[in-house]
SEVO-6350 format. One record per residue (C-alpha): x, y negated, z negated; residue in one letter. Coordinates in nm, 2 decimals, always signed. Layout:
BEGIN
px->X, py->Y, pz->Z, residu->A
...
//
This chain:
BEGIN
px->-3.43, py->-2.40, pz->-4.62, residu->M
px->-3.63, py->-2.05, pz->-4.58, residu->A
px->-3.74, py->-2.14, pz->-4.24, residu->R
px->-3.40, py->-2.22, pz->-4.12, residu->L
px->-3.25, py->-1.92, pz->-4.24, residu->R
px->-3.53, py->-1.70, pz->-4.07, residu->R
px->-3.46, py->-1.94, pz->-3.78, residu->T
px->-3.07, py->-1.85, pz->-3.78, residu->L
px->-3.16, py->-1.49, pz->-3.83, residu->A
px->-3.37, py->-1.45, pz->-3.51, residu->L
px->-3.09, py->-1.63, pz->-3.31, residu->F
px->-2.84, py->-1.41, pz->-3.44, residu->A
px->-3.07, py->-1.08, pz->-3.37, residu->A
px->-3.13, py->-1.20, pz->-3.01, residu->L
px->-2.75, py->-1.31, pz->-2.97, residu->A
px->-2.69, py->-0.94, pz->-3.07, residu->G
px->-2.95, py->-0.80, pz->-2.84, residu->L
px->-2.76, py->-0.97, pz->-2.54, residu->L
px->-2.44, py->-0.89, pz->-2.62, residu->L
px->-2.57, py->-0.49, pz->-2.63, residu->A
px->-2.69, py->-0.52, pz->-2.31, residu->A
px->-2.40, py->-0.68, pz->-2.15, residu->A
px->-2.17, py->-0.41, pz->-1.98, residu->P
px->-1.84, py->-0.41, pz->-2.17, residu->A
px->-1.54, py->-0.38, pz->-2.05, residu->M
px->-1.33, py->-0.11, pz->-2.22, residu->C
px->-0.95, py->-0.19, pz->-2.37, residu->A
px->-0.69, py->-0.03, pz->-2.11, residu->P
px->-0.55, py->+0.36, pz->-2.25, residu->P
px->-0.25, py->+0.33, pz->-2.44, residu->P
px->+0.01, py->+0.50, pz->-2.22, residu->V
px->+0.31, py->+0.64, pz->-2.35, residu->K
px->+0.51, py->+0.56, pz->-2.03, residu->A
px->+0.83, py->+0.30, pz->-2.07, residu->R
px->+0.73, py->+0.11, pz->-1.80, residu->A
px->+0.37, py->+0.14, pz->-1.59, residu->A
px->+0.13, py->-0.08, pz->-1.39, residu->I
px->-0.22, py->-0.04, pz->-1.21, residu->L
px->-0.25, py->-0.17, pz->-0.88, residu->M
px->-0.53, py->-0.25, pz->-0.66, residu->D
px->-0.46, py->-0.14, pz->-0.28, residu->A
px->-0.65, py->-0.34, pz->-0.08, residu->A
px->-0.57, py->-0.67, pz->-0.26, residu->T
px->-0.20, py->-0.57, pz->-0.42, residu->G
px->-0.39, py->-0.76, pz->-0.77, residu->E
px->-0.26, py->-0.61, pz->-1.07, residu->V
px->-0.52, py->-0.47, pz->-1.33, residu->L
px->-0.27, py->-0.36, pz->-1.60, residu->F
px->+0.10, py->-0.32, pz->-1.64, residu->E
px->+0.36, py->-0.26, pz->-1.93, residu->K
px->+0.71, py->-0.35, pz->-1.86, residu->N
px->+0.63, py->-0.32, pz->-1.50, residu->S
px->+0.92, py->-0.55, pz->-1.39, residu->R
px->+1.19, py->-0.40, pz->-1.60, residu->E
px->+1.49, py->-0.19, pz->-1.43, residu->N
px->+1.47, py->+0.19, pz->-1.45, residu->N
px->+1.59, py->+0.47, pz->-1.28, residu->A
px->+1.32, py->+0.56, pz->-1.05, residu->P
px->+1.40, py->+0.96, pz->-0.99, residu->A
px->+1.27, py->+1.11, pz->-0.67, residu->S
px->+1.01, py->+0.81, pz->-0.63, residu->T
px->+1.26, py->+0.66, pz->-0.42, residu->T
px->+1.16, py->+0.91, pz->-0.14, residu->K
px->+0.89, py->+0.70, pz->-0.08, residu->I
px->+1.11, py->+0.46, pz->+0.08, residu->V
px->+1.29, py->+0.75, pz->+0.27, residu->T
px->+0.98, py->+0.84, pz->+0.40, residu->A
px->+0.89, py->+0.51, pz->+0.51, residu->I
px->+1.19, py->+0.45, pz->+0.70, residu->L
px->+1.16, py->+0.79, pz->+0.85, residu->A
px->+0.83, py->+0.73, pz->+0.96, residu->I
px->+0.83, py->+0.40, pz->+1.10, residu->E
px->+1.08, py->+0.53, pz->+1.31, residu->S
px->+0.86, py->+0.72, pz->+1.56, residu->G
px->+1.11, py->+0.93, pz->+1.59, residu->R
px->+0.93, py->+1.26, pz->+1.39, residu->L
px->+0.90, py->+1.53, pz->+1.68, residu->D
px->+1.29, py->+1.46, pz->+1.73, residu->E
px->+1.49, py->+1.78, pz->+1.61, residu->S
px->+1.73, py->+1.78, pz->+1.36, residu->V
px->+2.05, py->+1.98, pz->+1.28, residu->R
px->+2.10, py->+2.01, pz->+0.91, residu->V
px->+2.45, py->+1.95, pz->+0.79, residu->S
px->+2.69, py->+2.12, pz->+0.54, residu->L
px->+2.65, py->+1.84, pz->+0.35, residu->R
px->+2.27, py->+1.82, pz->+0.34, residu->A
px->+2.23, py->+2.14, pz->+0.27, residu->A
px->+2.46, py->+2.16, pz->-0.06, residu->A
px->+2.28, py->+1.87, pz->-0.22, residu->T
px->+2.18, py->+1.96, pz->-0.52, residu->R
px->+1.85, py->+1.94, pz->-0.73, residu->G
px->+1.48, py->+1.97, pz->-0.59, residu->S
px->+1.51, py->+2.13, pz->-0.27, residu->S
px->+1.38, py->+2.32, pz->+0.04, residu->M
px->+1.65, py->+2.52, pz->+0.07, residu->H
px->+1.81, py->+2.43, pz->+0.39, residu->L
px->+2.09, py->+2.62, pz->+0.53, residu->Y
px->+2.38, py->+2.43, pz->+0.74, residu->S
px->+2.28, py->+2.48, pz->+1.11, residu->G
px->+1.92, py->+2.50, pz->+1.05, residu->Q
px->+1.73, py->+2.34, pz->+1.29, residu->V
px->+1.40, py->+2.17, pz->+1.20, residu->L
px->+1.16, py->+1.86, pz->+1.33, residu->S
px->+1.22, py->+1.55, pz->+1.15, residu->L
px->+0.84, py->+1.55, pz->+1.08, residu->R
px->+0.88, py->+1.90, pz->+0.92, residu->E
px->+1.16, py->+1.74, pz->+0.71, residu->L
px->+0.96, py->+1.43, pz->+0.55, residu->V
px->+0.69, py->+1.70, pz->+0.49, residu->A
px->+0.93, py->+1.88, pz->+0.25, residu->G
px->+1.09, py->+1.55, pz->+0.12, residu->L
px->+0.70, py->+1.46, pz->+0.01, residu->L
px->+0.59, py->+1.76, pz->-0.09, residu->L
px->+0.86, py->+1.99, pz->-0.19, residu->R
px->+1.07, py->+1.68, pz->-0.27, residu->S
px->+1.35, py->+1.86, pz->-0.09, residu->G
px->+1.70, py->+1.64, pz->-0.17, residu->N
px->+1.84, py->+1.81, pz->+0.11, residu->D
px->+1.55, py->+1.71, pz->+0.32, residu->A
px->+1.62, py->+1.37, pz->+0.24, residu->A
px->+2.01, py->+1.39, pz->+0.32, residu->V
px->+1.92, py->+1.55, pz->+0.63, residu->A
px->+1.68, py->+1.26, pz->+0.74, residu->I
px->+1.94, py->+0.98, pz->+0.63, residu->A
px->+2.21, py->+1.14, pz->+0.86, residu->E
px->+1.98, py->+1.20, pz->+1.14, residu->H
px->+1.85, py->+0.82, pz->+1.16, residu->L
px->+2.15, py->+0.65, pz->+1.05, residu->A
px->+2.45, py->+0.88, pz->+1.08, residu->G
px->+2.53, py->+0.86, pz->+0.73, residu->S
px->+2.32, py->+0.86, pz->+0.40, residu->T
px->+2.55, py->+0.52, pz->+0.34, residu->E
px->+2.40, py->+0.36, pz->+0.64, residu->A
px->+2.09, py->+0.50, pz->+0.56, residu->F
px->+2.08, py->+0.32, pz->+0.23, residu->V
px->+2.14, py->-0.01, pz->+0.36, residu->E
px->+1.83, py->+0.00, pz->+0.53, residu->Q
px->+1.63, py->+0.13, pz->+0.29, residu->M
px->+1.73, py->-0.17, pz->+0.08, residu->N
px->+1.66, py->-0.39, pz->+0.35, residu->L
px->+1.29, py->-0.25, pz->+0.43, residu->R
px->+1.22, py->-0.27, pz->+0.05, residu->A
px->+1.31, py->-0.63, pz->+0.02, residu->R
px->+1.10, py->-0.71, pz->+0.33, residu->D
px->+0.80, py->-0.54, pz->+0.17, residu->L
px->+0.84, py->-0.75, pz->-0.16, residu->G
px->+1.03, py->-0.50, pz->-0.35, residu->A
px->+1.27, py->-0.73, pz->-0.46, residu->T
px->+1.40, py->-0.62, pz->-0.78, residu->A
px->+1.50, py->-0.26, pz->-0.66, residu->S
px->+1.83, py->-0.13, pz->-0.54, residu->H
px->+1.89, py->+0.22, pz->-0.40, residu->F
px->+2.24, py->+0.40, pz->-0.41, residu->R
px->+2.10, py->+0.74, pz->-0.20, residu->N
px->+1.80, py->+0.82, pz->-0.03, residu->P
px->+1.69, py->+1.11, pz->-0.29, residu->H
px->+1.68, py->+0.94, pz->-0.63, residu->G
px->+1.95, py->+1.16, pz->-0.80, residu->L
px->+2.08, py->+0.97, pz->-1.11, residu->S
px->+2.34, py->+0.69, pz->-1.02, residu->A
px->+2.52, py->+0.36, pz->-1.08, residu->A
px->+2.30, py->+0.10, pz->-0.95, residu->G
px->+2.00, py->+0.28, pz->-0.84, residu->H
px->+1.72, py->+0.15, pz->-1.01, residu->Y
px->+1.36, py->+0.02, pz->-0.92, residu->T
px->+1.05, py->-0.14, pz->-1.10, residu->T
px->+0.72, py->+0.00, pz->-1.19, residu->A
px->+0.57, py->-0.32, pz->-0.97, residu->H
px->+0.82, py->-0.25, pz->-0.68, residu->D
px->+0.71, py->+0.10, pz->-0.66, residu->L
px->+0.35, py->+0.04, pz->-0.66, residu->A
px->+0.41, py->-0.23, pz->-0.34, residu->L
px->+0.61, py->+0.03, pz->-0.18, residu->L
px->+0.35, py->+0.29, pz->-0.23, residu->A
px->+0.10, py->+0.04, pz->-0.11, residu->R
px->+0.30, py->-0.01, pz->+0.23, residu->H
px->+0.30, py->+0.33, pz->+0.27, residu->A
px->-0.05, py->+0.44, pz->+0.19, residu->L
px->-0.12, py->+0.22, pz->+0.51, residu->T
px->+0.04, py->+0.48, pz->+0.70, residu->N
px->-0.22, py->+0.72, pz->+0.82, residu->P
px->+0.10, py->+0.99, pz->+0.85, residu->T
px->+0.22, py->+0.87, pz->+0.51, residu->F
px->-0.14, py->+0.93, pz->+0.35, residu->A
px->-0.20, py->+1.28, pz->+0.52, residu->A
px->+0.10, py->+1.42, pz->+0.34, residu->L
px->+0.13, py->+1.29, pz->+0.03, residu->V
px->-0.29, py->+1.40, pz->-0.02, residu->S
px->-0.20, py->+1.77, pz->+0.11, residu->S
px->-0.18, py->+2.03, pz->-0.16, residu->K
px->+0.01, py->+2.25, pz->+0.07, residu->E
px->+0.14, py->+2.25, pz->+0.40, residu->I
px->+0.28, py->+2.54, pz->+0.63, residu->S
px->+0.55, py->+2.48, pz->+0.86, residu->I
px->+0.77, py->+2.74, pz->+1.12, residu->E
px->+1.09, py->+2.85, pz->+0.94, residu->W
px->+1.34, py->+3.00, pz->+1.06, residu->Q
px->+1.54, py->+3.23, pz->+0.86, residu->D
px->+1.95, py->+3.29, pz->+0.85, residu->R
px->+1.88, py->+3.59, pz->+1.08, residu->R
px->+1.68, py->+3.37, pz->+1.34, residu->G
px->+1.35, py->+3.51, pz->+1.27, residu->R
px->+1.05, py->+3.28, pz->+1.27, residu->E
px->+0.83, py->+3.26, pz->+0.96, residu->Q
px->+0.58, py->+3.03, pz->+0.81, residu->D
px->+0.73, py->+2.86, pz->+0.48, residu->L
px->+0.44, py->+2.71, pz->+0.27, residu->N
px->+0.52, py->+2.36, pz->+0.11, residu->L
px->+0.35, py->+2.30, pz->-0.22, residu->R
px->+0.29, py->+1.97, pz->-0.35, residu->N
px->+0.47, py->+1.87, pz->-0.68, residu->T
px->+0.22, py->+1.60, pz->-0.74, residu->N
px->-0.03, py->+1.84, pz->-1.02, residu->R
px->-0.29, py->+1.54, pz->-1.03, residu->L
px->-0.45, py->+1.65, pz->-0.72, residu->L
px->-0.56, py->+1.96, pz->-0.87, residu->W
px->-0.66, py->+1.74, pz->-1.21, residu->M
px->-0.84, py->+1.45, pz->-1.08, residu->L
px->-1.07, py->+1.45, pz->-0.77, residu->E
px->-1.03, py->+1.14, pz->-0.63, residu->E
px->-0.64, py->+1.20, pz->-0.64, residu->A
px->-0.47, py->+1.12, pz->-0.31, residu->D
px->-0.10, py->+1.07, pz->-0.37, residu->G
px->+0.18, py->+0.99, pz->-0.40, residu->V
px->+0.53, py->+1.10, pz->-0.53, residu->K
px->+0.64, py->+1.29, pz->-0.88, residu->T
px->+1.02, py->+1.24, pz->-0.98, residu->G
px->+1.22, py->+1.35, pz->-1.28, residu->T
px->+1.57, py->+1.34, pz->-1.39, residu->T
px->+1.74, py->+1.34, pz->-1.72, residu->D
px->+1.81, py->+0.96, pz->-1.72, residu->E
px->+1.46, py->+0.86, pz->-1.57, residu->A
px->+1.23, py->+1.10, pz->-1.74, residu->G
px->+0.89, py->+1.25, pz->-1.55, residu->P
px->+0.81, py->+1.00, pz->-1.34, residu->C
px->+0.43, py->+0.95, pz->-1.12, residu->L
px->+0.36, py->+0.72, pz->-0.84, residu->V
px->+0.00, py->+0.84, pz->-0.80, residu->S
px->-0.30, py->+0.71, pz->-0.61, residu->S
px->-0.68, py->+0.78, pz->-0.61, residu->A
px->-1.01, py->+0.67, pz->-0.43, residu->T
px->-1.33, py->+0.60, pz->-0.52, residu->R
px->-1.58, py->+0.52, pz->-0.23, residu->G
px->-1.39, py->+0.25, pz->-0.05, residu->S
px->-1.16, py->+0.12, pz->-0.34, residu->H
px->-0.80, py->+0.27, pz->-0.39, residu->R
px->-0.62, py->+0.21, pz->-0.68, residu->L
px->-0.23, py->+0.30, pz->-0.74, residu->I
px->-0.07, py->+0.37, pz->-1.06, residu->A
px->+0.27, py->+0.42, pz->-1.16, residu->V
px->+0.41, py->+0.56, pz->-1.48, residu->V
px->+0.80, py->+0.57, pz->-1.54, residu->L
px->+0.96, py->+0.79, pz->-1.81, residu->H
px->+0.67, py->+0.87, pz->-1.91, residu->D
px->+0.63, py->+1.26, pz->-2.10, residu->H
px->+0.24, py->+1.25, pz->-2.06, residu->A
px->+0.25, py->+1.10, pz->-1.68, residu->R
px->-0.05, py->+1.34, pz->-1.55, residu->W
px->-0.27, py->+1.24, pz->-1.86, residu->Y
px->-0.14, py->+0.85, pz->-1.86, residu->D
px->-0.20, py->+0.82, pz->-1.46, residu->S
px->-0.52, py->+1.00, pz->-1.50, residu->M
px->-0.64, py->+0.75, pz->-1.78, residu->Q
px->-0.50, py->+0.43, pz->-1.60, residu->L
px->-0.73, py->+0.50, pz->-1.27, residu->L
px->-1.02, py->+0.59, pz->-1.45, residu->K
px->-0.99, py->+0.28, pz->-1.66, residu->Y
px->-0.94, py->+0.08, pz->-1.31, residu->G
px->-1.26, py->+0.26, pz->-1.15, residu->F
px->-1.46, py->+0.22, pz->-1.47, residu->D
px->-1.38, py->-0.12, pz->-1.52, residu->N
px->-1.35, py->-0.29, pz->-1.17, residu->Y
px->-1.51, py->-0.31, pz->-0.84, residu->D
px->-1.39, py->-0.40, pz->-0.49, residu->L
px->-1.56, py->-0.65, pz->-0.35, residu->Y
px->-1.44, py->-0.62, pz->+0.01, residu->D
px->-1.56, py->-0.90, pz->+0.24, residu->Y
px->-1.33, py->-0.83, pz->+0.57, residu->A
px->-1.09, py->-0.72, pz->+0.68, residu->E
px->-0.75, py->-0.85, pz->+0.81, residu->Q
px->-0.83, py->-0.97, pz->+1.17, residu->G
px->-1.17, py->-0.98, pz->+1.09, residu->A
px->-1.39, py->-1.23, pz->+1.31, residu->L
px->-1.53, py->-1.54, pz->+1.12, residu->I
px->-1.66, py->-1.78, pz->+1.34, residu->A
px->-1.59, py->-1.88, pz->+1.69, residu->T
px->-1.48, py->-2.24, pz->+1.68, residu->M
px->-1.53, py->-2.51, pz->+1.96, residu->P
px->-1.20, py->-2.66, pz->+2.07, residu->V
px->-1.20, py->-3.00, pz->+2.21, residu->E
px->-0.98, py->-3.14, pz->+2.54, residu->S
px->-0.86, py->-2.73, pz->+2.56, residu->G
px->-0.80, py->-2.54, pz->+2.86, residu->L
px->-1.06, py->-2.29, pz->+2.65, residu->E
px->-1.38, py->-2.42, pz->+2.51, residu->D
px->-1.34, py->-2.19, pz->+2.17, residu->T
px->-1.12, py->-1.99, pz->+2.01, residu->V
px->-1.20, py->-1.68, pz->+1.76, residu->D
px->-1.10, py->-1.78, pz->+1.34, residu->A
px->-1.02, py->-1.47, pz->+1.19, residu->V
px->-0.89, py->-1.37, pz->+0.87, residu->A
px->-0.51, py->-1.40, pz->+0.81, residu->A
px->-0.55, py->-1.13, pz->+0.56, residu->A
px->-0.76, py->-0.89, pz->+0.39, residu->P
px->-1.03, py->-1.10, pz->+0.20, residu->A
px->-1.11, py->-0.91, pz->-0.09, residu->A
px->-1.14, py->-0.95, pz->-0.45, residu->L
px->-1.13, py->-0.72, pz->-0.74, residu->V
px->-1.36, py->-0.84, pz->-1.00, residu->V
px->-1.46, py->-0.70, pz->-1.36, residu->A
px->-1.78, py->-0.46, pz->-1.30, residu->A
px->-2.00, py->-0.71, pz->-1.46, residu->A
px->-1.95, py->-1.01, pz->-1.25, residu->D
px->-1.95, py->-0.83, pz->-0.89, residu->Y
px->-2.32, py->-0.95, pz->-0.89, residu->A
px->-2.18, py->-1.30, pz->-0.92, residu->Q
px->-1.91, py->-1.32, pz->-0.62, residu->V
px->-2.02, py->-1.52, pz->-0.32, residu->T
px->-1.80, py->-1.62, pz->-0.03, residu->V
px->-1.81, py->-1.95, pz->+0.17, residu->E
px->-1.63, py->-2.04, pz->+0.48, residu->A
px->-1.47, py->-2.38, pz->+0.45, residu->D
px->-1.42, py->-2.46, pz->+0.84, residu->L
px->-1.40, py->-2.80, pz->+1.07, residu->P
px->-1.68, py->-2.84, pz->+1.26, residu->K
px->-1.44, py->-2.84, pz->+1.56, residu->T
px->-1.07, py->-2.80, pz->+1.65, residu->L
px->-0.88, py->-3.05, pz->+1.88, residu->K
px->-0.59, py->-2.92, pz->+2.11, residu->A
px->-0.34, py->-2.81, pz->+2.14, residu->P
px->-0.43, py->-2.53, pz->+1.88, residu->V
px->-0.14, py->-2.25, pz->+1.82, residu->Y
px->-0.19, py->-1.85, pz->+1.75, residu->Q
px->-0.16, py->-1.80, pz->+1.34, residu->G
px->-0.25, py->-2.17, pz->+1.26, residu->Q
px->-0.44, py->-2.22, pz->+0.95, residu->K
px->-0.81, py->-2.38, pz->+1.05, residu->I
px->-0.96, py->-2.32, pz->+0.69, residu->G
px->-1.04, py->-2.07, pz->+0.42, residu->E
px->-1.26, py->-1.84, pz->+0.30, residu->L
px->-1.36, py->-1.92, pz->-0.07, residu->V
px->-1.46, py->-1.66, pz->-0.31, residu->F
px->-1.66, py->-1.73, pz->-0.62, residu->F
px->-1.76, py->-1.55, pz->-0.89, residu->I
px->-2.06, py->-1.78, pz->-1.02, residu->G
px->-1.97, py->-2.15, pz->-0.98, residu->D
px->-1.60, py->-2.11, pz->-1.01, residu->K
px->-1.37, py->-2.05, pz->-0.74, residu->A
px->-1.11, py->-1.77, pz->-0.80, residu->V
px->-0.95, py->-1.72, pz->-0.47, residu->K
px->-0.90, py->-1.79, pz->-0.13, residu->T
px->-0.77, py->-1.65, pz->+0.22, residu->V
px->-0.63, py->-1.84, pz->+0.49, residu->D
px->-0.89, py->-1.86, pz->+0.81, residu->V
px->-0.64, py->-1.86, pz->+1.09, residu->V
px->-0.64, py->-1.89, pz->+1.50, residu->A
px->-0.64, py->-1.55, pz->+1.68, residu->S
px->-0.45, py->-1.74, pz->+1.99, residu->R
px->-0.29, py->-2.01, pz->+2.13, residu->E
px->-0.57, py->-2.32, pz->+2.32, residu->V
px->-0.35, py->-2.56, pz->+2.51, residu->G
px->-0.44, py->-2.91, pz->+2.59, residu->E
px->-0.58, py->-3.04, pz->+2.89, residu->R
px->-0.45, py->-3.22, pz->+3.11, residu->T
px->-0.44, py->-3.28, pz->+3.48, residu->P
px->-0.13, py->-3.08, pz->+3.57, residu->L
px->-0.24, py->-2.79, pz->+3.31, residu->K
px->-0.58, py->-2.77, pz->+3.41, residu->T
px->-0.45, py->-2.74, pz->+3.77, residu->F
px->-0.24, py->-2.46, pz->+3.69, residu->L
px->-0.44, py->-2.31, pz->+3.44, residu->H
px->-0.74, py->-2.29, pz->+3.74, residu->G
px->-0.46, py->-2.15, pz->+3.95, residu->L
px->-0.34, py->-1.86, pz->+3.72, residu->L
px->-0.73, py->-1.75, pz->+3.68, residu->R
px->-0.79, py->-1.75, pz->+4.05, residu->T
px->-0.52, py->-1.51, pz->+4.08, residu->F
px->-0.60, py->-1.30, pz->+3.84, residu->R
px->-0.95, py->-1.27, pz->+3.96, residu->M
px->-0.86, py->-1.20, pz->+4.33, residu->L
px->-0.58, py->-0.91, pz->+4.23, residu->A
px->-0.87, py->-0.80, pz->+4.00, residu->G
px->-1.05, py->-0.77, pz->+4.36, residu->W
px->-0.75, py->-0.59, pz->+4.50, residu->G
px->-0.70, py->-0.88, pz->+4.72, residu->V
px->-0.32, py->-0.94, pz->+4.62, residu->L
//
């Protein structure tokens, strides 16, 4: 009996040493926000959430959608004349005046850094003719990006009946917006100067200082947007990047928004790693094609092939390509031809589709003749014969 007790005690001691040696995952921080979320930017995986699907007033985080539409319009270098209605918009302001002319690019800078409500209206009127028409575009674009629980009534975020979103939707919108270099550069800037013509026609520089204090408080911080109204309370959509790993945090109605956002982002970086295998569109393999007008086709990743894992599991991640030995023509562009399978140890945890990069038609006598004729024509055209 004594020997059994000693053996059990030895096993207990060894188990304690093993547990002590294993890296432990910290508990998520106790954020004070009414709603919050922490999302990996590369994969969209949710690492923490609190009431993230509940409707909340978004305040000026609304301007993320306004900026998306403005930047994606491709019209940033156009001149915009500020209307009386835009100049008179209440709340946070660039201090625009009626009749003033700025570029759309300058207005977007004022929208994102100074959080100008007047800039939001000027942008909406210029791009869509009216704020009402622009808001329709906002709602359509938000739904296209997966933010299906949101509904916007204005381009700036001042409280209005039926104007709401969720922490999850804001993270999705920010995730998309940050893929645009213009948006990412603006929201990561602490200050920007733009040319400004005052009411007397005198040129001067206007300094736009970012309302996002997190850029000064957290070294890795690189965005995104603040917001505050009486109804919404203090809000913050933030992002930070450590190495190649970017995280997005959203806190809504949070009087400790700076601290809570920092704690969420640090929690994510300290406890999770990004296993980044291949970018969307990256070549995975070159596949032989039977009976095709071309002998091979490139197999590419249909989406970013990445996995967010607990830091302790990172060394156990492996990826296998599940692909056939050959393909049979016809092959269509975007056709699924296999999968990348992520494993943690022996357990499959995620798959990413592998698709054909282009179409390969089936080889028939007529198609072979026409295909050869087209190749000859292109060759002769390249030589300048035709």
